[in-house]
C-alpha positions in Angstrom: 49.1 66.0 -34.9 47.3 67.6 -32.1 44.4 65.0 -32.1 46.7 61.9 -31.9 48.6 63.3 -29.1 45.5 64.0 -27.0 44.3 60.4 -27.7 47.6 58.6 -26.8 47.8 61.0 -23.7 44.3 59.9 -22.5 45.2 56.2 -23.2 48.4 56.5 -21.1 46.3 57.9 -18.1 44.0 55.1 -18.4 46.9 52.4 -18.5 48.5 54.0 -15.4 45.1 53.9 -13.5 44.6 50.1 -14.5 48.2 49.4 -13.0 48.4 51.3 -9.8 44.7 51.6 -9.0 44.8 55.3 -8.8 41.4 57.1 -8.9 41.3 60.2 -10.9 38.8 62.4 -9.4 37.5 65.6 -11.3 36.2 68.2 -8.8 33.4 70.3 -9.5 35.5 73.4 -8.5 39.2 74.1 -9.2 41.3 73.5 -6.5 45.3 73.7 -6.0 46.9 70.5 -5.3 50.3 70.3 -3.7 52.8 68.2 -5.6 53.7 64.8 -3.8 56.4 62.1 -4.8 53.4 60.1 -6.3 52.3 63.0 -8.5 56.1 63.2 -9.7 56.1 59.3 -10.5 52.9 59.4 -12.3 54.2 62.4 -14.5 57.5 60.4 -15.2 55.3 57.1 -16.3 53.1 59.5 -18.5 56.3 60.9 -20.0 57.8 57.6 -20.6 54.4 56.3 -22.6 54.1 59.2 -24.8 57.9 59.0 -25.7 57.1 55.1 -26.9 53.8 56.1 -28.6 55.6 58.3 -30.9 57.3 55.1 -32.7 54.6 52.3 -31.9 51.0 51.5 -33.1 48.1 51.2 -30.4 45.6 48.4 -31.0 42.2 48.4 -28.9 40.5 45.2 -28.8 36.5 45.6 -28.1 35.0 42.1 -26.9 31.4 41.4 -26.7 29.9 39.9 -23.5 29.7 36.0 -23.7 26.5 34.5 -24.5 24.8 32.1 -22.0 25.1 28.6 -22.6 22.8 25.8 -22.8 19.6 25.7 -25.0 17.0 28.0 -24.2 13.6 26.6 -23.6 14.6 22.8 -23.9 16.7 20.4 -21.9 19.8 21.1 -20.2 21.1 24.2 -17.9 18.7 27.1 -18.2 20.3 30.7 -18.4 20.6 32.7 -15.4 18.0 35.0 -14.4 19.9 38.0 -15.6 19.6 36.6 -19.2 15.7 36.6 -19.2 14.2 39.6 -20.9 12.3 42.0 -18.9 9.1 41.5 -20.9 8.0 37.9 -22.3 7.4 37.6 -25.8 3.5 37.6 -26.6 1.9 35.1 -28.8 0.8 36.6 -32.4 -3.0 36.3 -32.8 -4.1 34.3 -35.8 -6.6 36.1 -38.2 -10.0 35.6 -37.5 -10.7 33.6 -40.8 -7.6 31.1 -40.3 -8.8 27.5 -39.9 -7.4 25.9 -36.7 -5.4 22.5 -37.5 -7.4 19.3 -37.2 -6.1 16.1 -35.6 -5.0 13.8 -38.0 -6.6 10.5 -37.4 -4.4 7.6 -36.4 -4.2 4.7 -39.2 -6.4 1.6 -38.2 -4.6 -1.2 -37.2 -5.3 -4.5 -39.2 -6.1 -7.2 -36.8 -3.6 -9.9 -36.7 -6.3 -12.7 -36.0 -9.6 -13.5 -37.6 -12.6 -12.5 -35.6 -14.2 -15.3 -33.6 -17.3 -16.5 -35.5 -20.5 -16.3 -33.3 -21.9 -19.7 -32.3 -24.9 -21.2 -34.5 -27.0 -20.7 -31.7 -27.0 -17.1 -32.2 -26.9 -16.9 -36.0 -29.5 -19.4 -37.0 -32.5 -17.4 -35.7 -35.7 -18.6 -36.5 -37.4 -15.7 -39.2 -40.5 -14.3 -38.0 -43.2 -12.4 -40.3 -44.2 -9.0 -39.2 -47.4 -8.1 -37.6 -49.7 -5.1 -38.4 -50.8 -5.2 -34.7 -47.1 -4.8 -33.2 -47.3 -2.1 -30.6 -43.7 -1.0 -31.1 -44.4 -0.1 -34.8 -47.6 1.8 -33.9 -46.6 3.7 -30.7 -43.7 5.6 -31.9 -40.3 6.2 -29.8 -40.4 4.9 -26.5 -40.7 6.8 -23.0 -37.4 5.3 -22.3 -35.3 2.2 -23.4 -32.2 0.4 -21.9 -29.8 -1.5 -24.1 -28.9 -3.6 -21.1 -25.1 -2.6 -21.6 -24.8 -2.2 -17.9 -26.7 -1.6 -14.7 -26.8 2.2 -14.8 -29.5 3.0 -17.2 -32.3 1.8 -14.8 -30.3 0.9 -11.8 -30.7 -2.9 -12.1 -29.6 -4.9 -8.9 -26.5 -7.3 -9.6 -24.9 -10.2 -8.0 -26.6 -13.0 -6.0 -29.7 -13.9 -3.8 -31.4 -17.1 -2.8 -32.8 -17.5 -6.3 -31.1 -15.8 -9.0 -28.0 -14.2 -10.0 -27.3 -11.3 -12.8 -24.2 -10.0 -14.3 -23.4 -8.0 -17.5 -21.6 -9.4 -20.1 -21.6 -9.0 -24.0 -24.0 -6.2 -23.9 -26.8 -7.8 -22.2 -28.2 -8.6 -18.6 -27.4 -12.4 -17.9 -29.9 -13.7 -15.3 -29.3 -17.1 -14.0 -32.0 -19.4 -12.0 -30.0 -20.7 -9.2 -33.0 -23.2 -8.0 -36.2 -24.6 -9.5 -38.3 -21.7 -7.9 -38.9 -18.7 -10.0 -37.0 -15.7 -9.2 -37.0 -11.9 -10.5 -35.1 -8.8 -10.8 -36.5 -5.3 -10.9 -34.9 -1.9 -11.7 -35.4 0.8 -9.7 -37.7 2.7 -12.1 -41.5 3.6 -11.6 -43.9 2.9 -10.5 -46.6 3.2 -13.7 -50.0 2.9 -14.3 -51.2 2.6 -18.2 -47.8 1.4 -19.6 -46.5 -1.0 -22.6 -43.6 -2.8 -21.4 -41.3 -4.9 -24.0 -38.0 -6.8 -23.7 -35.8 -9.0 -25.9 -34.4 -12.2 -24.5 -32.3 -15.1 -25.5 -32.0 -18.2 -23.4 -29.0 -20.3 -23.2 -29.0 -24.3 -23.1 -32.6 -25.0 -22.2 -35.2 -27.6 -23.0 -38.7 -28.1 -22.2 -40.4 -25.8 -19.6 -37.2 -23.8 -18.7 -38.8 -20.3 -19.2 -38.3 -16.4 -18.8 -40.5 -13.2 -19.1 -41.9 -10.2 -17.6 -42.8 -9.6 -13.8 -45.2 -6.5 -13.7 -47.9 -4.7 -11.8 -45.6 -5.1 -8.6 -47.1 -3.0 -6.0 -44.2 -2.7 -3.6 -40.6 -2.4 -5.0 -39.0 -3.3 -1.7 -41.3 -6.4 -1.2 -42.4 -7.8 -4.7 -44.3 -10.5 -3.3 -47.4 -9.6 -5.6 -47.8 -9.2 -9.4 -48.4 -11.1 -12.6 -45.8 -13.0 -14.5 -45.9 -13.7 -18.5 -43.3 -16.2 -19.5 -42.3 -18.2 -22.6 -40.6 -21.5 -22.5 -37.9 -23.0 -24.5 -40.3 -25.4 -26.4 -42.4 -22.4 -27.5 -45.4 -22.0 -25.0 -46.5 -19.3 -23.0 -48.0 -18.6 -19.7 -49.8 -15.9 -17.8 -50.1 -16.4 -14.0 -50.6 -14.4 -11.0 -48.5 -14.4 -7.8 -49.4 -13.4 -4.1 -46.6 -14.3 -1.7 -48.6 -12.8 1.1 -51.3 -15.6 0.8 -51.1 -17.8 4.1 -52.0 -20.7 2.0 -48.8 -21.5 0.2 -50.7 -23.7 -2.1 -52.8 -20.7 -3.5 -49.7 -18.4 -3.8 -49.5 -19.1 -7.4 -52.2 -19.2 -9.8 -52.1 -19.6 -13.4 -54.6 -17.2 -15.4 -53.7 -19.1 -18.9 -51.7 -22.4 -18.2 -49.2 -23.3 -20.7 -50.3 -22.7 -24.2 -48.5 -23.4 -27.6 -48.1 -20.5 -30.3 -46.2 -20.5 -33.4 -45.0 -16.9 -32.8 -42.9 -17.9 -30.2 -39.2 -18.8 -31.2 -38.3 -22.2 -29.7 -35.0 -23.8 -28.7 -31.7 -22.3 -27.1 -30.4 -19.1 -28.4 -33.5 -18.1 -30.1 -34.5 -14.5 -29.2 -38.0 -13.6 -28.5 -39.5 -10.0 -27.9 -42.0 -10.1 -25.2 -44.4 -7.3 -24.5 -47.4 -6.5 -22.2 -49.9 -3.7 -22.7 -51.4 -2.4 -19.5 -54.6 -0.3 -19.9 -56.6 0.2 -16.9 -57.9 -3.4 -15.8 -57.1 -5.0 -19.2 -53.7 -6.7 -20.1 -52.9 -7.9 -23.5 -49.6 -10.2 -23.9 -47.6 -10.3 -27.1 -44.8 -12.2 -28.6 -42.7 -10.9 -31.6 -45.4 -8.2 -32.2 -48.2 -10.7 -32.4 -51.1 -10.6 -29.8 -51.3 -13.8 -27.8 -54.2 -13.3 -25.2 -55.8 -10.4 -23.5 -57.2 -10.7 -19.8 -59.2 -8.5 -17.3 -58.5 -8.7 -13.7 -58.9 -6.4 -10.7 -57.0 -8.3 -7.9 -54.4 -5.6 -7.7 -56.1 -2.4 -7.8 -56.0 -0.7 -11.2 -55.1 2.8 -9.9 -52.3 1.7 -7.8 -49.2 2.1 -9.6 -46.8 -0.8 -10.2 -43.3 -1.6 -10.9 -41.9 -4.2 -13.4 -39.0 -6.4 -14.1 -38.0 -9.9 -15.5 -38.5 -13.5 -14.2 -36.5 -16.7 -14.9 -37.5 -20.1 -13.9 -35.4 -23.3 -14.3 -37.9 -26.6 -14.6 -35.5 -28.8 -16.8 -31.9 -27.4 -16.8 -29.9 -26.5 -13.4 -28.6 -23.0 -13.8 -30.8 -22.0 -16.7 -29.8 -18.7 -18.2 -31.4 -16.1 -20.0 -29.7 -13.0 -21.6 -31.8 -9.9 -21.7 -30.7 -7.8 -24.6 -33.1 -4.8 -24.6 -35.9 -3.3 -22.9 -38.2 -0.5 -23.5 -41.6 1.0 -22.0 -44.2 3.5 -23.5 -46.2 5.5 -20.8 -49.8 6.2 -21.4 -49.8 4.0 -24.8 -52.8 5.0 -27.2 
């Protein structure tokens, strides 16, 4: 019976302290305290509580602190800083042999409309037999190639000038002749000495002598007023010519080395692609159409050991705004 009495007495003191805000100080050393009226009142209250405790049961309610509200790490109100743990949790590393998850590919969407068929001009291409003399088959991989998807590979000029315009569409460079005078476009690449140059081009609506081809051995890229032209026409002819824009006699600036000549290895008509090439070795040049040699010529008008640039040329003779799409170009330095 002594332990319950001590417990009841202690609880009574705590209740008195809460009601009257009386602080109980336990001195480190025993001291004598003179009795006061307050002490007498406290003693009376304690006696009353102890008397009631003999006939009543005392219940103690232990309450846990309320948890912070709001989802953690999600939307809504975040917990107050006092609820954040002092140390953030660390991620558990995966074992070294655990494969990482791979991204699941998205399903391919089914097109709602059928693909637009290509024009017959681009489908009905005249077949051409292969040639054992095709430089492309014998020289190996090119030194550099341009798929002509944009102007960035060889840094082609775009836009308009007095004679031509050029733009990039459908994976090719579209060059349009704006007048009946031949015009050209040269990329910012070179110069080169011995080289084999090749391009594949498709003329659009064309007839007769509307022509396109390669402009090469150009000594000055900024002022391309000299060089050679190798061009093919819509009706299946080819021509090799020399251009000297510095000649004071305008009638002698252009001179044909080989005038318009027919050849069955040249595809004819609009939409028919032709792969044109020129082999430059020393003072000898050989021109090709679709892998077949057409002619060879030796000329020393422009010094052989002077490096030259190259590009494309278009010339409208029968159709206003004649256009050629340049689909691909490549070159081989020092071909052997």
